[in-house]
N, C-alpha and C positions, 0 to 999 in steps of 0.2 A: 545489941542483938548477938547471940552467941554463934559459934561456928556451926552448930547443928542447924540452927534456923536460917542462917544465910547460905547454907548448902556447901560451904567450903570443905573439901575433903583434906584438911590439913593433917589429920592424924587418922590412923586406922579406925579408932573408935568413933570417928565422925561419920563413917559410911553407914547409910541407913536406906534400905531398899523397901519400896512400897510395892507389894505384889497384888495386882487386881485380878481376882479369879482364883478359886480354890478347887479347881479340877485337878487332874493328875499332874499337869504341867506346873501349875502354881505350887502345888504341894511338894513336888520334887525339888523345885527351886528353893522353897523354904527349908526343906531337909538339908539340901546341899549347903545353903548359907549358914544354917544352924551348926552343921558339922564343921564349917570353917570359922565359926565364932564371928560371923558377920551379922550385924543387927538388921532385922527385917520386921515388917508387919504384913499380914495377909488378910485380904478383904474378899468377901463373897456376897453377891447380890441376893442369892436365895436365902430364905429365912432360917433354914437349917440344912444339915447334911442329908436329911431324909426326904427332901423335897423332890428330887429328880425321879420322875415316874418311869421313864423309859430305861430299859436295860439292854446291854449287849456285851460282847466280849471283844478282846483285842489280842492279836497275835504279835508277840515280841520276838525278834530274832537278832538282827544286827545291832540293836540298841541294848541288848542284855548286859554287856560289860559296862556300859555307861550307867545303866540303872544301878548296878552294884556299887559303883563308885559314889553315887549320890546319896545312897541310904546309909544310915548308921548300921553297925554290925548287927544289933539286936533286931532291927526291923528287917534287914535283908535276910536274916536267918528264918524269918517267918513268911517269906514270899510264897512258899508252897501253899500256904493257907488261902491265897487269892487265886490259885490256879484252877482252871475249869475241871481238871482231873488231877487232884493232888496225890493220887495213888500210883500214877505212872511216872516213870523216869523218862525225860525227853532224850531222844537220840542226839548224839553230837552232830550227825549229818542227816537231816531229815529232808523230805521232798514233798511238795504239795501236788497231788494228782489232779489233772484237769481232764474230765471225761467228755467224750463226744456224746451229746444228748440224743443223737439219732441211733448210733450203733452200740453205745455202752462201752466202747473201747477207750482205753486211756489215750488221750490225744498227746499229752506232754506231761512230764514230771518236772516241776519247778524246784530246783535246789534251794534249800532254805538255810542249811546249817542247823544250829540248835534253835528250836522253835517251841515256844510255850504260849499257850493261850490263857489269858487271865480274864476273870470277871471284872468289868469296869468298876462295878459297885464295891466289890471286895478289895480291889487294888487301891481304890480311892480311900477307903476306910483305913487300910493298912498304912498308906502314905501319910495319913493325917495324924498318926501316932506321935504324940508329943508336940504337936503344932497347934498353937492357939489361933484359930480362925475366927475373925470377926464377921458374923453373918448379918444379913439384912443390910449390907452396905453397897448400894448400887451407885456407881460413879456417875456424876453429873458433869463435872468439868475438871480441868487441870489448870492451875495457875503457876506462873513462873516468876521467880524473883529477878531482880536486876543483876546486871553484870555476869550473866550466865550461871548464877548460883541459885540453889534451892528449887524445890518443886512442891506443890501442895495439891493433894487429891481432895476434891470437894464432892461430898456424897449427897444424894437426894434427901437423906434424913436430916440434913443440916450439919452433919459432922464434917470435920476437916482433919487431914493428917499431912504434916510436912516431912520431907526427907530429902535424900540425895537424888534419887531417881525413881520413876514409876516404870514397872514392866507390866504390860497388859497380857494376861493369860486368860482372857475372858471369852474364849470360844470363837466359833466360826463367824458370828455376827458381832464381833468385838466392838464394844462401846469406845474403848481406847483407840482402836484403829480408826473409827469414825471421827473421833476428836482430832486425830492427826491429819486425816485425809479427806474428810467430808464425803461427798458423793463418790469420790474415787475409791472409797472403801467398800462400795456395794458389792454384794454377792451376785453371781450369775447362776441361775438354776440349770440343772441338767435335764435334758429332754428324755426322761425315763421315769417309769413307775417302779418304785422299790418297796416291796412289802416285807417288813421284818417282824419276826415273832420268836418268842421263846416257848417251846412246847414240850410237854411230857406225855408219852403215849400210854402210861400205866399198863404196859404189856411188855414182858421181858423179851419175847420172841421178836416183836416189832422193833424194839430198841436195838437189839443186837443186829438186826438186818439193816436198819438205817445207818448204823455205825460201821457197817462192813466195808464201805468205800475207803475209809481211812479212820484210824482211831482218834485223830484230832480234827482235821479240816479237809474238805474236798470241794471241788467246783465242777459244774457241768455247763457246757456251752451248746446251745441249740439255736438255729436261725430265728426261732420264735420266742425263746425264753432262756434266761440264765439263772442259775441257782447256786447259792453258797450254803454249805452245810457244815456245821461244827458242833462238837460236843460242848455243852455249856456248863453242865454241873453233874458231878458224879458223887452223890451222897454216900453210896455204898457200891463198890465194884462188883460185889456178889449179887446185887439186886438190880439188874438192868431196868426193871419196871420203874425205878425211881430216877433214872437218868433224864436229864433235860437237854434239849438241843436248841441251837440257834439256827434259824433258817431265814435266808433272805432270797426271795424270788423276785426277779426283775425282768422288765421288758421295755422296749422303746415305745415312746408315745406319751400321752398326757393322762393324768389321773382323772377318773370319772368321779367327780365330787358329789354326784347324786347318790352314790352307794352308801348304805349303812354298814355296820360291822359284818352282818350276815352276808350282805351283798359282796363285800370285799373278799370274804372268805371263799365264797362261791367263785368269784372271778379268779382268785389265785389258784384254786384247784383246777379250774378249766385251763388256765394258761400252762400249768405244770403237768397236765395230763399227757403232753407230748414227750416228756422227758424220759430218758432211760432210767433204769433202777440203780440204786435205791432212791434216787431223787424224786421220782414220780410218787412212790409210796410215802416218802417223808412228808409230802404235801397232802396227799389224799387222806392220810390217816390222822390229820389234825382233827381234834375233837370239834364238834359242832359249836361249842361255846368259846372257841378260840377267838380272841380279839385281834383282828388284823388292823394295823395302821399303815398308812403309806408315808414313808419317810421322805422328807424334802432334801435331796442331795443338792448341794450347791458348792461353788468354788470361787476363789479369788486368786488370781495369779499375782504372786508376791511382787511388789514394786517398791522402790525406795520411798521412805517417809522422812520428814524433818524431825530428827530426834531432839531438837531443842537443846543443842549443845551437850548432848549425851544424857539428857534428863528424862527422856521417855522412849521406851522401845517396846517390842512385842515378842511373844514366844508362843509356840504351839499352834493350835487352830486359829488363833488370832493373827498369826503372821503368814500362815499358808493353809487355809481351809481347803480340803481336797476331798474328792469322792473316795470311798473305801476300796475301790476296785484293784488297788495294788497293795493294800494293807500298809500304807506308808504313814498315815497320820500319827499314830501313837509313837512309832519309832523315830520319826523326825521331831516330834515334840520332846522326847527324852533327850535327843541330841541337842536341841535348843537349850534345854535346862542345864545340861552338862557344860555346854560352851559358855553360857551366861555365868554360871558359878565360877568357872575358870577365869573369866574376865574380871569378876569381882574380886577374886583372890589376888590377881595381879594389881588391881587398884588398891586393895588392902595393903599390899606390900610396897605401895608407892612407886611401882615400876613404870606406871603409865598415867596419863591424864584421863579424866572422866570422858571428855568428848572423843578422844582418840580411841579408847578401848571400846566404847559403846558403838562408835561408827564402824569399827572393824568387825564387831559382832554382827551389827545390822547387815553389812555387806555380804557376809557369809550366809546369813539366814535368807536374805532376799535371793541370792544366786541359787542356793540349793533349793529353797522353797519354790521358786518359780519353775524350775525344771521338774521337781517332784509333782507339782500341781498339774503341769502340762501332761506329764506321763500318765498320771492317774485319770485325767480327763479323757485322754486318747484311749486308755484301757476301757473306760466306761462306755465310750462310743462304739468300741469294737468288741464288746463282750459277747456278741453273737458270732464273731469271727476270730476265735482265740488264736488260731495259727499265725495271724498277722498282728496280733495285739502286742503292745509294749510289755504286757504281763508275761507273754510267752517268750519274748525276746530277752527281757531283762530280769525275769523272775520277780521276786519281791525285794531284791537287793537295792541298796542306795543307787540312785541315778548318778552315773559318772559325770562330774562337772568338768567341762573343758576349761583349760587355763585361759 
């Protein structure tokens, strides 16, 4: 049995990473490994890249330098293609306004630094450039060789792939996390109703008004309702009637499962009717054929897992699924990808042992992830009392980890 199959990392060329999940986290790890000339394979459970029906955007700020380091120069040069508004230049020091839903006044300005919102779909497509993703590969189990060497990913279609280690980047309800932790990996649902939608008003005057709160993103807090408003797509800056917006309207309580799409739209408009402008109109002007879905936000407070002598680990939403109320999910996922690639480069140079470097990576992910998940969960629970929320106190910056 050769060195590759028994998992010994005797030489740099023996290192072979199996990435489970081809979302943005997995793709960025693949790009970083490819850039470092480290062998990898990447697997995705979905049949194709076009399967994901839901869409949203993500704000990147403190992770932007890490993103740049992971991508090859030709892909990084095209990042603007994935931006929600590719025609505007981001400020070096931006701030996110949070409005009082009762008075319409700005409650607080959250400092962000440089802030760019990206379409999740477009960013995923861009990050997949030059990456050979194996689709339709849903993981079923992971087997481990003797003497702490080798790992084999077993897929539900009967396929198998052996390598040095597996990294699970397979989303909030990660199969890899469940394989490592069983029931301890289960998610906890948030006690809130979250209605997300992408909408175009087909009216220049309305679009300009909705965007008047902030050109990129704004929030409003009201005792009865919370609303997130962001520009989602700008096909032509001179034609506001073509602009599309992402709106998330949320309130505490349980979803009414008896409502159909029309009933959900009516409920959202009723809930948002108490909000100050332009948030009220942003909801009221939704076309009557708008399809409203209620998103299931859930979290898992990161806790240690047995990495099987460094042969299995987690990244992104698989390691710290959190609510979006502090905008931390994507930024922390990029941080995970960056740290993991750095760890593999050290292993490639034979500076460290597999178990030691993966354990060190895991410890940092768990410590940072648990604090970020707790902060986002508190922010979600206090979204109607923003003055006391961790969002107002810590902005969207990385949570400071105590030594």
